[in-house]
C-alpha positions in Angstrom: 0.0 0.0 0.0 1.3 3.5 -0.9 1.0 6.4 1.5 1.1 10.1 0.8 1.7 13.0 3.1 -1.4 14.3 4.9 -0.3 17.0 7.3 0.5 17.7 10.9 -1.5 17.1 14.1 -3.1 20.3 15.4 -5.1 18.8 18.3 -5.9 15.5 20.1 -9.1 15.0 22.0 -10.8 11.8 23.4 -9.2 9.4 20.9 -9.5 11.7 17.9 -6.6 13.6 16.2 -7.3 16.6 14.0 -4.7 17.0 11.2 -4.3 20.2 9.1 -4.3 18.9 5.5 -1.2 20.1 3.6 -2.7 20.0 0.1 -6.4 21.0 -0.1 -6.5 19.6 -3.6 -5.7 16.1 -2.3 -8.5 15.3 0.2 -8.2 11.8 1.6 -11.1 9.3 1.5 -13.1 8.6 4.7 -11.9 5.2 6.0 -8.3 5.6 4.7 -5.6 4.2 7.0 -3.2 6.7 8.5 0.4 6.2 9.6 2.9 8.2 11.8 5.6 9.4 9.4 8.5 8.9 11.7 7.6 5.4 13.0 5.6 4.1 10.0 3.1 2.6 12.4 -0.6 2.6 11.6 -2.3 5.1 14.0 -5.9 5.0 12.9 -8.4 5.8 10.1 -9.9 9.0 8.7 -13.4 9.4 10.1 -14.2 12.9 8.7 -12.9 15.9 6.8 -13.9 19.3 8.2 -13.4 23.0 7.7 -13.4 25.2 4.6 -12.3 23.7 1.3 -9.4 26.2 1.2 -8.0 25.0 4.5 -9.4 21.5 5.4 -8.7 19.2 8.4 -8.9 15.5 8.6 -10.3 13.9 11.8 -8.6 10.6 12.6 -10.1 8.0 14.9 -7.0 6.7 16.7 -6.3 3.0 17.4 -6.4 1.8 21.0 -3.0 2.4 22.7 -1.6 4.9 20.1 0.3 7.9 21.4 1.0 10.8 19.2 1.8 14.5 19.8 0.7 17.8 18.4 3.0 18.7 15.4 3.6 15.0 14.5 3.6 14.4 10.7 0.9 12.0 9.4 0.5 10.2 6.1 -2.5 8.4 4.7 -3.3 5.8 2.1 -3.0 7.2 -1.4 -6.3 7.6 -3.2 -7.4 4.9 -5.5 -7.9 5.9 -9.1 -11.5 6.2 -10.0 -12.5 6.5 -6.3 -15.2 8.8 -5.1 -14.8 11.4 -2.4 
């Protein structure tokens, strides 16, 4: 599976991480797996995309026992060709 840069963690609340998406033209699909860029470990899945289209955020439902920090860099599964948003 290929992963692409998503962005950096801006907040973490109750098992959810909010990530500022670096490229607003490359919005991830809901349900896409996410990994921590430094460790390469799967941290969760994208549960929602929020905010204005010019500056979107991804909400990640974190896996049990995952610890990340604000500012950590996150990547997500690359979009499949022909996939819908």
